[in-house]
C-alpha positions in Angstrom: -7.8 -27.5 15.1 -5.0 -25.9 13.2 -5.4 -22.4 11.7 -6.2 -23.0 8.0 -6.5 -20.6 5.2 -10.3 -21.0 5.4 -10.3 -20.1 9.1 -8.0 -17.1 8.4 -10.5 -15.9 5.7 -13.4 -16.4 8.1 -11.7 -14.5 10.9 -10.9 -11.6 8.6 -14.4 -11.5 7.1 -15.9 -11.4 10.6 -13.4 -8.8 12.0 -13.1 -6.3 9.1 -16.6 -4.9 9.4 -15.9 -4.0 13.0 -12.3 -2.7 13.0 -11.5 -2.2 9.3 -8.3 -2.9 7.4 -6.4 -3.7 10.5 -8.2 -7.1 10.5 -5.9 -8.4 7.8 -2.8 -7.5 9.7 -4.0 -9.2 12.9 -5.1 -12.3 11.0 -1.7 -12.6 9.4 0.1 -12.1 12.7 -2.1 -14.4 14.8 -2.3 -17.2 12.3 1.5 -17.6 12.8 1.4 -17.9 16.6 -2.0 -19.3 17.6 -2.0 -22.7 19.1 -5.3 -23.7 17.5 -8.4 -22.2 16.0 -10.0 -21.2 19.4 -6.8 -19.4 20.4 -6.7 -17.7 17.0 -10.3 -16.4 17.3 -9.8 -15.4 20.9 -6.7 -13.4 20.0 -8.6 -11.6 17.3 -11.5 -10.9 19.7 -9.1 -9.4 22.2 -8.9 -6.3 20.0 -12.6 -5.5 20.3 -13.5 -3.0 22.9 -17.0 -4.0 24.0 -18.9 -7.1 24.7 -21.3 -6.2 21.9 -18.4 -6.1 19.4 -17.1 -9.5 20.6 -20.6 -11.0 20.4 -20.9 -9.6 16.8 -17.5 -11.0 15.9 -18.3 -14.5 17.1 -21.7 -14.4 15.5 -20.1 -13.4 12.2 -17.6 -16.3 12.5 -20.5 -18.8 12.8 -22.2 -17.3 9.8 -19.2 -17.3 7.4 
């Protein structure tokens, strides 16, 4: 699945509560280089320090 504006918005909405304003920078960067939506979300999740943060991120993606 290509990285669409909707997926970018979903990624930022899920990531921002965890890491703050840096989320928008990462979303912009990875939307340009990710091969697909899974790669995009995995790249965003790579900036989370703990398994709990990653779980929260992926849960937030499903909710948005």
